[in-house]
N, C-alpha and C positions, 0 to 999 in steps of 0.2 A: 333460815337458820345460819346459812353460810354468811349472809350479810351481817347478821347480828354478831357472829363470831369475829368477823373482820373489824367491826366497829369496836367490839370489846378489846381486841388486841391493840388497836390504835389508841384507845382510851387509856389503857394501863401503860402503854409506851409513853404517852405524853405526861403521865403522872409519876413516872419512875425515872431514876437516873439511867443514862444510856449504857452503863456498864452491864455486860452480860450477866444473867442471873445464874445462881447455883441450881442444882437439881431440886433442892428444897424450895427454892424461890419459885421455880416453875410449878412444882406440885401445889404450892400455896395458891398461885394464880389460877391454876387449873381447877382447884376446889372452889375458888370464887366464881369461876365460869359456871360450874355445875350448880352452884347455889342460885346464881342469877338466871340460869336456863336449865332446869332439871331434865328437860327432854333432849339435851344435847347428846349427840351420838359420837362426837369426835373423841378420839383417844388422846392420851397424854402426849404420845409421840407426835401425832398429827397437830396437836395444839402447839407443841414446841416448833414444828416446822413452819406453821403459819405465823407464829409470833416472830421467829427469826427472820422470815422474809420481809417483815415490816419494820425491822430495826434499822437505825442509821447504819451506814456502811461500816464504820469502824467497829461498832458493837456486833454487827453480823459477822464480820471477819473474826472477831475474838471468840465468838461462839463456835465457828467452824474450826478454829485452831484448837480449842479445847476438845471438840468432838473427834478430831482426827490426829491429834498429837499423841504418839505413843509415850513420850516422856511424861506428858500430863497424866495419862492413864496410870503410869507406874507410881505417881505421887499420890494416887487415890487409894486409901487403905481398903476401900471396898472392891477394888479391881481384882486383887489377888485372892484366891480361895483361902478360907480360914484354916483348912487342913492341908496336909502334904499329899493328899490323895491325887494321883495322876489323872484319874477320871474327871475330877472336878476342875483340873487345870486345862484339860484339852480344849473346851470351848474358848477359853481365853487365848490359848496358843493359836487356834484356827483363826480367831478374830484378828490377831496380830499378823498372821500370814496373809490374810486378805488385804489388810491395810497396807502391808509392804508391797503386795502385788500392784495395788492401785497407785501407790506412791511412785514406784519405778515405771509404771505405765505412763504416768504424767511426765516424769523426767525424760523418758524415751520420746514422748511427743514433743517436748521442748527442743530436744536435739534435732528431731526431724524438721521442726519448724525453722530451726537455725540453718539447717542445710538448704532449706527452701528459700529463705529470705536473706541469708548471708550472715546472720548474727542471732545468737540466742538471747533470751530475756536477761541473762546474766552478763551479756556483753561479749561472750566467746565468739570469735570469728574465724578460728582456725578450722578449716574444713576437715583435715585429717583427724583432728582431735574430736570434732563433733561426730564424725563417722564412727570413731572408736567407741565413744561414750554411748552412742545410739545402740551399737551392738551389745555393749556391756549392760545397759539398762534393760534392753529387751530380754536378755538372758535372765537377769534378776527377776523381772516381772513374771516370766514364764515359770521360773523355779518356784517362787512363792505360791503362785496360783496352783501349780501342779502338786506341791506339798499339801496344800489345803485339801485338794481333791483326794489325794492318796489317803490322808488321815480320815476323812469323812467316809470314804469307801470302806475302810477297815471297820468302821463303826456300824455299817449298814447290816441289815439282816436279810435272810433269804426272801422274806415277804417284800422287802423293798424292790427286789429284782423282779419278782413275779407280778407285782401290781402296777408296773409301769404302763403309761397311757401312750396313745398315738404311735404305737409300734417303736417307741424309743426304749433303749435299755436304761436301767437305773443310772448307769455311769453317764450316759448322754444327758439325762435329766439333771443330774447333779452338776455336770459341767456347765449346762445352761444357767442353772441357778447361781453357781459361783460367779460365772461371767457377768451376770446381771448385777450381783451384789458389788463386784469390783467396779463395774461401770458406774454404778450409783455413787460410790465413794469418789471415783475420779471426777464426776460431774460436780460434786460438792467442793472438792479441792480447787477445781478450775474456776469456781464462782467466787473465790476469795478476791477481793478488790485490790488490796494492797500488794504490789509486787514484792515488796520487802518481806512481808509476812508470809507470802506464798512461797518464796524461795527458802526462807528460814525453816518453814514447816517441812518442806521436801528434804532439805539437807539434814535436819535434825533427825527426822524419821529414818533417812537412809543410813545414817551411822548405826542406829540401833538395829535396823534390819540386817545390815552386813554382819554385825556381831552375832545375831541370831543364826544367820546362815553359816558363818565360819565355825560355830560351835556345834553345828548339826552333823552327825556322822553320815547322813545321807546328802552330803553336799556335792551333788553331781550337776554338771552343766546340762541345761535344756536349751536346745538351739531351734529357732524358728526355721521352718523349711522355706 
């Protein structure tokens, strides 16, 4: 089944323009897969991941940009809830917080790499400035990850705490889950081939993330020990 799916992905890639598909386009191709192989157990999201991994580099980059660009999310009318209900807005807000945490984690890594090798990917070679930005980005990353954790903890019920496994508290389980989600986002951002698009994504997201933080009444600093 795995080999059939890979062949199918490569086939539709060769028959389609390299431009990344819309959600509707992916859904259509996924339906074609299910018709061709009714026993397929792969989910739509898994199909997207396999497809994207077989796209040409530029097309794969464009897909990742769309997936992780907060400004692109905001242009999608389906992104924001149809009502002003704060409860329906929370998942979107938490998603943004995790994206911001991953974004600044990558930016922090860039500064640390610059300190190690003498120059960042953007060409910055001022050691004092790289050190300052490294501290600033690590603070932002921890802030957004902690805010996501705080919000999800408030939404938890008593049962969530009582049913924890492996002698871990619900808070510890939640921290591990959020950390894994942020790491997954980081890995995908780091897989962008084009340095120009990579930097543009980070910088554009950072502007929106900082606006979000500055407007948050709980805008306190979180410092790594």
